KERO-641288 format. One line per field, with one value per residue (C-alpha): residue number from 1; residue in three letters; z, y, x. Coordinates in steps of 0.001 Angstrom, whole numbers. Each point is the difference from the previous one (the first is absolute). Layout:
% KERO-641288
num <- c(NUM,...)
residu <- c(ALA,...)
w <- c(Z,...)
v <- c(Y,...)
u <- c(X,...)
% end
This chain:
% KERO-641288
num <- c(1,2,3,4,5,6,7,8,9,10,11,12,13,14,15,16,17,18,19,20,21,22,23,24,25,26,27,28,29,30,31,32,33,34,35,36,37,38,39,40,41,42,43,44,45,46,47,48,49,50,51,52,53,54,55,56,57,58,59,60,61,62,63,64,65,66,67,68,69,70,71,72,73,74,75,76,77,78,79,80,81,82,83,84,85,86,87,88,89,90,91,92,93,94,95,96,97,98,99,100,101,102,103,104,105,106,107,108,109,110,111,112,113,114,115,116,117,118,119,120,121,122,123,124,125,126,127,128,129,130,131,132,133,134,135,136,137,138,139,140,141,142,143,144,145,146,147,148,149,150,151,152,153,154,155,156,157,158,159,160,161,162,163,164,165,166,167,168,169,170,171,172,173,174,175,176,177,178,179,180,181,182,183,184,185,186,187,188,189,190,191,192,193,194,195,196,197,198,199,200,201,202,203,204,205,206,207,208,209,210,211,212,213,214,215,216,217,218,219,220,221,222,223,224,225,226,227,228,229,230,231,232,233,234,235,236,237,238,239,240,241,242,243,244,245,246,247,248,249,250,251,252,253,254,255,256,257,258,259,260,261,262,263,264,265,266,267,268,269,270,271,272,273,274,275,276,277,278,279,280,281,282,283,284,285,286,287,288,289,290,291,292,293,294,295,296,297,298,299,300,301,302,303,304,305,306,307,308,309,310,311,312,313,314,315,316,317,318,319,320,321,322,323,324,325,326,327,328,329,330,331,332,333,334,335,336,337,338,339,340,341,342,343,344,345,346,347,348,349,350,351,352,353,354,355,356,357,358,359,360,361,362,363,364,365,366,367,368,369,370,371,372,373,374,375,376,377,378,379,380,381,382,383,384,385,386,387,388,389,390,391,392,393,394,395,396,397,398,399,400,401,402,403,404,405,406,407,408,409,410,411,412,413,414,415,416,417,418,419,420,421,422,423,424,425,426,427,428,429,430,431,432,433,434,435,436,437,438,439,440,441,442,443,444,445,446,447,448,449,450,451,452,453,454,455,456,457,458,459,460,461,462,463,464,465,466,467,468,469,470,471,472,473,474,475,476,477,478,479,480,481,482,483,484,485,486,487,488,489,490,491,492,493,494,495,496,497,498,499,500,501,502,503,504,505,506,507,508,509,510,511,512,513,514,515,516,517,518,519,520,521,522,523,524,525,526,527,528,529,530,531,532,533,534,535,536,537,538,539,540,541,542,543,544,545,546,547,548,549,550,551,552,553,554,555,556,557,558,559,560,561,562,563,564,565,566,567,568,569,570,571,572,573,574,575,576,577,578,579,580,581,582,583,584,585,586,587,588,589,590,591,592,593,594,595,596,597,598,599,600,601,602,603,604,605,606,607,608,609,610,611,612,613,614,615,616,617,618,619,620,621,622,623,624,625,626,627,628,629,630,631,632,633,634,635)
residu <- c(MET,GLY,SER,ILE,GLY,MET,LEU,ARG,LEU,VAL,GLU,SER,ILE,ARG,ASP,ALA,MET,ASP,ALA,ALA,ASP,LYS,GLN,ILE,ASP,ALA,TYR,VAL,GLN,THR,VAL,LEU,LYS,ASN,ALA,ASP,VAL,SER,SER,GLU,PRO,LEU,ALA,SER,ARG,LEU,ARG,GLU,MET,ARG,ARG,ASP,ALA,ARG,GLU,VAL,SER,SER,LYS,ARG,THR,ARG,VAL,MET,ALA,ALA,LEU,LYS,ASN,LEU,PRO,ASP,THR,LYS,GLN,TYR,SER,GLN,ALA,VAL,SER,LEU,THR,ALA,LEU,LEU,ALA,TYR,ARG,ASP,THR,LYS,ILE,GLN,GLY,ILE,GLU,ASN,GLY,GLU,VAL,LEU,ASP,ARG,ILE,ILE,TYR,SER,PRO,GLU,PRO,GLU,SER,VAL,VAL,LEU,ARG,MET,GLU,MET,ASN,ARG,GLN,SER,PRO,ILE,ASN,ARG,ILE,PRO,VAL,GLU,LEU,SER,SER,MET,ILE,PHE,GLU,GLU,VAL,ILE,ALA,THR,PHE,TRP,ASP,ILE,SER,GLU,ASP,PRO,SER,LYS,PRO,ASN,SER,PHE,GLY,SER,HIS,ASN,THR,ARG,GLY,ALA,ARG,SER,ALA,PRO,MET,ARG,ILE,SER,HIS,VAL,CYS,SER,PHE,TRP,ARG,HIS,ILE,MET,LEU,GLY,ASN,GLY,ILE,PHE,TRP,SER,ARG,VAL,ARG,GLN,SER,TRP,PRO,ARG,ASP,ALA,VAL,SER,THR,PHE,LEU,ALA,ARG,SER,ARG,GLY,SER,PRO,LEU,HIS,ILE,VAL,ALA,CYS,CYS,GLY,TYR,SER,ASP,ASP,GLY,ARG,PHE,ALA,ILE,ASP,PRO,GLN,SER,PHE,ILE,ILE,ASP,HIS,MET,PRO,VAL,LEU,ARG,SER,LEU,ALA,PHE,HIS,ASN,TYR,GLN,GLU,THR,PRO,ARG,ALA,HIS,GLU,PHE,PHE,THR,THR,PHE,ASN,ARG,ILE,TRP,ASP,ILE,PRO,ALA,PRO,LEU,LEU,ILE,HIS,VAL,ASP,LEU,SER,SER,GLY,CYS,TYR,LYS,THR,ASP,PHE,PRO,ASP,ILE,GLY,LEU,ALA,LEU,PHE,GLU,SER,PHE,PRO,ASN,LEU,ARG,THR,LEU,ARG,LEU,ALA,ARG,PHE,LYS,LEU,PRO,ASP,PRO,GLU,ALA,LEU,PRO,MET,LEU,SER,SER,LEU,THR,SER,LEU,ALA,LEU,CYS,ARG,VAL,ASP,GLY,GLN,ASP,ARG,GLY,LEU,SER,SER,SER,GLU,VAL,LEU,THR,PHE,LEU,SER,HIS,THR,PRO,ASN,LEU,GLU,HIS,LEU,VAL,MET,GLU,ASP,LEU,THR,PHE,ARG,VAL,THR,GLY,SER,SER,ASN,GLU,THR,SER,GLY,LEU,CYS,VAL,ASP,LEU,PRO,GLN,CYS,LYS,LYS,VAL,TYR,LEU,LYS,LEU,SER,ASN,PRO,VAL,ALA,THR,THR,SER,LEU,LEU,SER,LEU,VAL,GLY,PHE,LEU,ASN,VAL,GLU,THR,LEU,PHE,ILE,GLU,GLN,SER,TYR,ASP,PRO,GLU,ALA,VAL,ILE,PHE,SER,CYS,TYR,HIS,ASN,MET,PRO,SER,TYR,ILE,ARG,GLN,MET,LEU,LEU,GLN,CYS,LYS,SER,LEU,ARG,ILE,ARG,GLY,GLY,ASN,ALA,PRO,PRO,LEU,ALA,GLN,TYR,THR,CYS,LYS,ALA,GLY,SER,SER,ALA,GLY,THR,ASN,ARG,THR,PHE,THR,PHE,GLN,ALA,ASP,GLN,PHE,HIS,LEU,ILE,GLY,ASP,GLN,SER,LEU,GLN,GLN,ARG,GLN,ASP,MET,VAL,PRO,PHE,ILE,ALA,SER,ILE,MET,ASN,HIS,LEU,GLN,ILE,GLY,ASP,ILE,THR,HIS,LEU,VAL,ILE,THR,ASP,LEU,LEU,GLY,PHE,ALA,ASP,PRO,VAL,ASP,ALA,TRP,LYS,ALA,THR,PHE,ARG,ALA,LEU,ASP,THR,VAL,THR,HIS,PHE,GLU,ALA,TYR,ARG,ILE,LEU,LYS,LYS,ILE,THR,SER,ASN,LEU,SER,LYS,ALA,LEU,GLY,ASP,PRO,MET,SER,LEU,PRO,LYS,LEU,THR,ARG,PHE,ASP,LEU,ASP,LEU,ASN,SER,TYR,ASN,VAL,LYS,ASP,LEU,HIS,ARG,ALA,LEU,SER,LEU,ARG,THR,LYS,LYS,VAL,PRO,LEU,GLN,SER,LEU,TYR,ILE,PHE,ASP,THR,ASP,GLU,ASP,LYS,THR,LEU,SER,ASN,GLU,ARG,MET,LEU,GLN,ILE,ASP,SER,ASP,CYS,ALA,VAL,LYS,CYS,TYR,THR,ASN,CYS,TRP,ASP,LEU,LYS,GLU,PHE)
w <- c(-25558,1429,2419,-2817,-1992,3083,573,-3612,357,3145,-1829,-2979,2274,1699,-3361,-1225,3081,-376,-3642,1111,2447,-2767,-2246,2761,532,-3732,59,2908,-1679,-3259,515,3556,-214,961,2908,3679,314,3739,901,549,-1584,-2835,2253,1161,-3549,-1192,2848,-955,-3671,835,2124,-2720,-2647,2107,629,-3694,-999,2556,-1092,-3684,649,1899,-2722,-2752,1937,603,-3680,-1062,2457,-1091,-1798,3303,1762,-2287,2584,2299,-2519,-1930,-1630,-2168,-2781,-487,-3405,1556,2730,-2507,-2123,3122,1104,-3297,-237,3529,-210,-3118,1724,2963,-2351,-1593,3374,915,3640,2185,2298,-2993,-1008,3497,1062,-3312,330,-2947,947,-1049,2477,2769,-836,-80,3525,1182,-1410,1662,3310,-399,4,3646,2363,2027,-3138,-794,2663,-1777,-471,2057,2980,-309,1,3198,1674,-1088,1253,3394,337,-872,2320,3028,-126,322,2990,3263,2269,2742,2130,-1529,1908,-2002,-3657,-2598,-1323,-3509,1322,362,2478,-2485,-2789,-1634,-69,-1372,-2789,-835,99,-3460,-1434,1294,-1219,-3455,-252,740,-3625,-3164,463,3469,-1250,-2721,2611,2254,-2722,-1510,3159,1347,3377,1066,-310,1383,3561,185,2748,-773,2151,-2338,-2317,-2969,-2588,1967,312,-3726,-891,2161,-1268,-3623,481,1877,-3390,1409,2690,3197,2133,3673,1037,3228,244,2699,823,1239,-1097,-2753,-329,-1988,2344,-1854,1946,-1511,270,-2571,474,-1132,-3612,-45,1348,-2180,-3164,684,1526,-3017,595,3762,1829,3422,1662,3114,992,3016,1021,1670,502,3258,1456,-805,-3669,-83,405,-2906,-2062,380,-751,-3490,-143,644,-3332,-1773,1202,-2419,-2948,-1367,778,-1080,976,3474,2717,2555,1927,2809,1331,2859,896,1952,2756,3517,1751,813,-2583,-3028,-3535,-1352,-2515,-1419,-1394,-3696,426,1149,-2387,-3133,662,1621,-1500,2117,1292,2450,1857,2563,1593,2519,1931,-1723,1084,-1405,-1534,1640,-293,-533,-3381,-1202,-2924,304,-440,-950,-1826,2908,1422,1904,2213,2155,2172,1734,2379,-1639,1457,-503,591,3325,1287,-623,-1142,1886,155,-2136,-2667,-90,-214,-2752,-1965,236,-897,-3447,-443,95,-1852,2025,364,1638,2613,1670,2654,1332,2538,82,2749,303,2019,986,-425,1592,2961,303,-892,-3215,-1098,919,-2969,-2416,-1736,-3418,-1150,-2459,-910,-2804,2187,465,1240,2701,1564,2848,1947,1717,2255,2927,1222,879,-3486,-1605,1989,-775,-3717,-127,1820,-2635,-3153,-622,-1590,280,-2729,808,-679,1067,2900,1291,2886,1237,3383,547,2888,3381,2999,2491,-1557,796,-3006,-2389,2282,-2775,-1748,2963,-1493,-3512,-1778,476,-3615,334,3295,-1552,-2849,2511,1900,-3244,-564,549,-262,2113,-473,2805,-561,2571,-191,-1079,-2784,935,1510,-1815,185,-3332,-345,-2979,-1114,-3237,-2089,-1753,-1089,-2569,1154,544,461,3453,1956,1906,2834,1293,3066,609,3170,305,3652,-233,2999,2305,-917,3213,2453,1874,1928,-3164,-615,1372,127,2084,271,-3730,-2345,-115,-3722,-951,2789,-1463,-3364,1634,2069,-2693,-3290,1043,-1155,-1268,-553,-1213,-1375,-1346,2206,-1096,2422,-1267,1020,3713,1875,3426,3184,696,1237,2639,-819,1662,-2259,-3092,1387,613,-3501,-1664,2020,-1229,-3581,359,-3661,-1525,-1914,-1843,1844,-1496,1965,-1669,670,3761,2681,1808,3403,-1224,-1737,3086,1942,-3110,-455,3642,-323,-3038,2113,1696,-2098,988,-1880,-3529,792,-3630,-1404,-2712,-1801,1308,-2282,1379,-947,1959,459,2301,2517,2666,-1403,3394,1367,-3174,-152,3683,-304,-3204,1249,3133,-2054,-2462,2806,803,-3286,-3114,-2287,-3562,-1850,903,-2582,959,-2328,-372,-628,-2506,496,-255,2595,-2461,-229,-2196,-3128,180,-559,3152,1113,2382,3106,3061,3010,3341,107,-2875,-2200,-3003,71,-2986,-220,-2402,2581,-1581,3240,1827,-374,2716,2521)
v <- c(-3244,2816,-327,256,-2694,-2198,359,-940,-3059,-1101,380,-1960,-2822,-124,-118,-2757,-2145,526,-1096,-3108,-846,323,-2314,-2629,393,-498,-3103,-1434,762,-1675,-2751,-905,750,-3586,-281,803,2725,421,-3459,-1008,-308,2048,2971,295,-315,2742,2293,-576,579,3234,1146,-828,1735,3169,-64,-471,2760,2366,-789,323,3457,1096,-1266,1696,3285,-257,-734,3052,2164,-1256,3244,1869,-2517,840,2443,-2957,-1880,1222,-3379,-258,2412,1437,-1712,-3389,596,912,-3075,-2195,1499,-681,-3538,-970,1505,-2067,-3051,369,234,-3248,-1777,413,-964,3106,-1252,-668,3626,1404,-2063,-89,956,2417,3681,1122,-2444,1528,3388,-1629,-1351,3443,1474,-2708,766,3613,-1180,-1018,2672,157,767,2939,1876,2545,-1142,2956,-974,-3692,986,1998,-2975,-2405,2384,269,-3780,-554,2789,-1631,-2821,2522,1907,-1576,2858,-1202,3117,3101,2136,-1422,766,-2590,-2154,-1238,-3188,-3050,-2830,-1875,-607,-2771,2130,2980,-2157,-1904,2849,1450,-3511,-1013,3159,-423,-3559,841,742,1258,3502,318,-1551,2627,2748,-1556,-578,3407,1909,-422,1519,-3259,-1785,2761,-1363,-2526,-1865,-1012,-3123,-1433,-2862,1320,-855,1930,3029,-106,-283,2948,2196,-825,738,3242,1452,2873,1018,1490,-2939,-757,-2377,-1947,-1358,-1697,-1505,-3429,-3124,260,-1803,-2842,-518,2139,2387,3461,1065,2794,2164,3083,-1171,-799,3453,1865,-1604,1594,3347,2026,-1180,-586,1625,-1649,-2175,-2142,-1712,-2256,-1531,-3413,-336,17,3364,-222,-616,2696,2835,-1245,-682,3461,1711,-1462,123,3762,626,-579,3446,1525,-1451,2213,-1209,2854,-1804,-1190,1432,-2853,-1630,-2579,-1287,-2351,-950,-3087,749,-879,1385,3653,474,867,570,3525,861,2823,3385,-922,-1340,3420,2054,-2010,-339,3190,-715,-3080,-165,-2899,-1237,-2775,-780,-2802,-707,2480,2762,3301,2619,3348,1751,3336,-1307,-1074,1798,1241,-2924,2062,-2866,-2427,-665,-3270,-766,-3083,-296,-3363,-718,2442,1758,3421,915,-1827,-2743,1032,3467,3219,2690,2319,-2711,-662,3696,605,-3036,939,3611,-1342,-1649,2922,-1828,-3198,-1553,-3339,-608,-3262,-129,-3543,-1577,3092,1074,3717,2238,3588,1840,3291,1755,718,3638,-1023,-2487,2170,2231,-2899,-940,-1274,320,-2560,1502,-2527,-3055,-1874,-3421,-593,-3282,150,-2772,1212,-2075,2417,739,3584,559,84,3052,1692,-660,1320,3114,652,-966,1497,-2089,2604,-1513,-3668,-2224,-3395,-131,-3418,-105,-3347,70,-2014,-2438,1539,-2300,2856,2386,355,-936,2979,2172,660,2101,2367,2916,69,3365,2456,-264,-3788,347,2597,-2389,-2731,2304,624,-3722,-1341,-3725,-2147,-3690,-1826,-3467,-2296,-3750,-2091,2421,3192,2384,3170,3154,1251,3441,1026,3318,1574,1439,2488,762,-2820,-3172,-3087,1898,-719,649,-3010,88,-3394,-472,-3542,-1247,-3090,-1064,-1593,-2240,3040,833,-1294,1288,2839,843,1457,2475,3487,-319,-3088,852,-708,-2905,208,-648,2788,2260,-146,1185,2865,999,-147,642,2022,-499,2787,-41,-3597,-1006,-3453,-2484,-3484,-2467,-3397,-2993,691,-2920,-656,1794,608,3581,682,1548,3292,311,-392,2498,2566,-570,352,3108,1621,-752,1970,1083,-3503,-693,-3183,-2798,-3262,-2849,-3245,-3063,521,-2672,-615,595,3539,683,-1156,3052,2184,-871,730,3387,845,-628,3320,2853,2199,-2374,1398,2273,1055,-3542,-668,-3020,-3084,-2654,-3312,-3596,-2430,-2549,2381,558,-1781,496,203,2601,2043,-117,883,3002,1407,-483,1955,2769,229,554,3274,1040,-1807,-1469,855,-2903,-3256,-2039,-3598,-1716,-3590,-908,-2549,-2623,2409,2333,2731,1590,-1901,1735,-1591,2272,1725,-644,2101,-1845,943,1234,1637,1273,2485,1789,-1959,-3193,-1618,-3292,-2560,-2793,-2113,-1864,3240,896,2666,1665)
u <- c(-23467,-2083,-2897,-2565,1781,128,-3753,-654,2222,-1871,-3311,1340,1183,-3402,-1777,2342,-673,-3755,280,1921,-2786,-2571,2023,158,-3752,-591,2206,-2006,-3333,1020,2563,-1067,-3719,-909,2510,-461,2617,-712,1333,3615,2463,-1513,-790,3638,1315,-2334,1113,3633,-818,-1812,2945,2538,-2099,-180,3760,817,-2428,1507,3554,-945,-1465,3108,2354,-2015,-11,3744,677,-1985,1973,3430,940,-473,2252,2909,1357,807,2095,2995,710,-3140,-838,-3469,-258,739,-2582,-2702,731,8,-3324,-1759,1378,-1001,-3482,-594,1488,-2356,-2968,1197,302,3679,703,210,2787,2253,-390,451,3017,1825,3702,-151,644,-3472,-1565,2108,-1513,-3440,484,1063,-3189,-2081,1718,-1045,-3621,378,-1421,3226,1971,-2238,1973,2247,3580,1243,-2150,907,3668,-455,-1704,2756,2675,-1706,-296,3655,1155,-1653,2536,2825,-1339,1166,-1013,-2357,218,-1644,2493,2874,769,-902,2782,575,1590,-2197,-320,-2211,2485,-2015,-3149,1904,1389,-3180,-2539,845,223,-3414,-1696,1520,-1393,-3648,-879,1653,-1415,1497,3227,164,-397,2650,2566,-652,919,3508,-845,-1671,3350,2206,273,2818,1829,3550,-464,-2647,1006,1936,-2624,-2635,2291,765,-3697,-1001,2832,-830,-3696,684,1018,2033,-2482,1467,1149,-605,2774,421,3541,2009,3334,-981,-1822,-2605,-3327,1560,2961,2552,2209,-298,3613,-83,-3096,1920,208,-3713,-864,2495,-1386,-3390,1001,-1266,-3595,170,-2935,338,2615,-244,3230,528,3300,73,3754,1909,989,3768,-747,-2686,2512,2079,-3100,-1546,3290,-389,-3788,-172,1730,-3313,-1119,2508,-1956,-2806,-3531,-2275,-3229,1041,-2266,-432,2861,-164,3338,847,3564,-1062,2522,-1101,3060,502,2739,-2119,1383,112,-2726,2092,-947,-332,-3553,-1205,2116,-805,-3730,-1305,-3446,-656,-3572,222,3063,371,3353,510,3215,2289,2325,-1241,2290,606,-3408,1744,1211,-3456,-1641,-3568,-2392,-3032,-1736,257,-3470,562,2997,586,3110,234,2873,2415,3042,1491,3604,-267,-2281,-3597,-1026,560,-2665,2120,412,-3744,-835,2547,-1164,-3698,751,964,-3437,-2454,-2801,20,-3481,821,2685,1018,2725,219,2359,2181,2341,-748,2324,-702,3291,938,-1546,-3698,634,1716,-2633,-2982,689,348,-3233,-1006,-3587,-1371,-3386,-619,582,-3300,1173,2602,1142,2520,1686,3144,2228,-258,-3551,966,1429,-3462,-1067,3312,-351,-3566,1174,2659,-1929,-3426,-2769,-2737,-2210,501,-3024,1378,2443,1084,2470,1260,1680,3152,26,806,-650,421,-2523,-3671,-2108,-446,2171,2511,-2642,-415,1936,-1399,428,-2831,-1185,-380,-1870,-2274,-825,-859,-2336,-1905,-623,-3504,723,2329,768,1786,1455,1576,430,2968,847,1868,-2572,-845,-2043,-1318,-1547,-2117,-1425,-1128,2810,-2251,-3504,-85,-1746,2114,3263,1431,3140,1300,2539,1133,2201,1176,1674,2158,-275,-3432,698,-315,-3589,-1568,2612,-1697,3152,1481,-2838,-546,-3796,-742,-3707,-449,692,3827,364,-2413,1263,3494,-1322,-1890,3034,2650,-1806,-3033,-3563,-2231,-3739,-160,-3416,933,1862,1126,1625,1188,2107,360,1544,1434,-998,-3723,-291,-2671,-3362,935,3071,-2176,-2515,2736,1357,-3404,-850,3199,-1080,-3207,-248,-196,-3227,1048,1811,1320,1588,1129,2159,351,196,-3282,1593,751,-3315,-1894,1176,-114,-3689,-788,1674,-2140,-3081,755,-1509,2962,2329,257,-2981,-541,112,-2602,1468,1795,1605,1244,760,-2128,2804,1889,-2799,-1978,-3492,-1713,2427,-248,-3798,-363,2344,-1490,-3560,859,1592,-2896,-2497,1760,1662,-1341,2658,-1016,1630,1703,1956,765,2483,1006,3639,1199,2693,2934,-1548,-875,-3409,-2393,-1247,-3443,-2980,-1286,-3581,-2052,-1249,-2033,1934,-690,3600,-193,-2496,1311,2020,1742,1860,1433,-218,-2714,-767,-695,-3682,-187,2269)
% end
């Protein structure tokens, strides 16, 4: 039904309800002309009668419109002929004129009534959305249950932690109405994601409804959702290899059995799977003796787009074919010919992935082999790589890897430092390659996080001329208990935590500074002043979720106009500050250098910034002051 037809239907329904009102009015004026219709219970009965009459008139109009449009609905039903629909239409229109009950027509089990209900569903505004667009929305909703990636630096996974939601989402959508059910059952892609661990009837239903669509299978060797032990995942996978698009397999057996198991399991790579482009494999071994993944996976499927391997021994990289289609690679706790991966193995492996866009190297033991003269000439450039996540077992290994592999066009770089109790915080990043340091110097925004979570420094800058496109470089440390120890810092005149970032990572002309979650030692006012004077290009400063004993000295330091001398905007959460100290410091600063804007936020129960609407209030601390603290009338 087009938009014009829908408008006509709405007008017809309105006219029908108006006519019903007039009929009730006529009934009152004739049959009840001598009764007091404004008194109870007659008044309530008349209201109910008027409501029922309007509902019946509206439904009658909808049914009549649907009956007249039945020939156009033929495309949604293959079981009913056009002749049968026309005969059904004429019979039911005549029946309605003779007083046949509408619900008996609508909910009749005959096939023509099913088509009638589909046409009535199309009258709903939500079902006026084109089938193609509805299908895209359904696909997006279903896909969310299969994406377990919480970190944007890491590649998305087609495994799911929410198995019940992944199984029930297509079912629930298909039970909303017959029109949506027709869309769901008519497109096999909605049923193409299957977990072997589901109950057998659910697996069978999904496979039957997929109707030959490319399958995304999550299989395992372990206990299933209904308590069964999946001892033969190979047969399940092999049966669907011709239509297999993605495979995630996770082993839950003990390490001794894993070697024997994967010796047999790896034979599936000899079976043709022309559609296979995504593979995620985990051996489940927690000892250093990992099973061999073999070479057949790479030789038989050179067109893989995404590959994740966890706890495997890799084949000799010299024997690998070119993996030109591979755009996403995740290596998690893998070994080469020896424990961990040598620099030559990494370089050789990555030289076979020239079009890589997303790289994850997690919990790897990385060894630099050969002398410095030998390795200095070894370098692989990955110009297409936009996202990189690195967590290597040796803190020094990260710098070595970045010196050997070039990510000149990286947009998201996340480096997680391994724990080193002897190292100064952020010191492992001291010798970053020159191209990384140059990127950091170009960044205009810096976010610093302390607290109980691992501390991090996150740099942000524009990736290009287009708005909203940013480069993000995140450096995370692991020894957060050392944040307040000044003896470990080179700059003892500054706040040690921030001084370590400035010493080891460098800071360029930062204009936006965010500091959150600082705990522990309260640095003196002079340390904050020295820190803020060094950050003399900052114009926008945000400070949230910080202990009051820390913000007390921070506020006093901001009272000096030479602290952040170019500051024009200050954002804070009121719960982290002593109001008197803050007001006194900002008032003193404003007398010498006016602060243009002050944003005072409230925090909700989980310590996040409230999304309440901001109101402007009077303040002698800034030209303009905004807050969402409803009890705060002025500042």
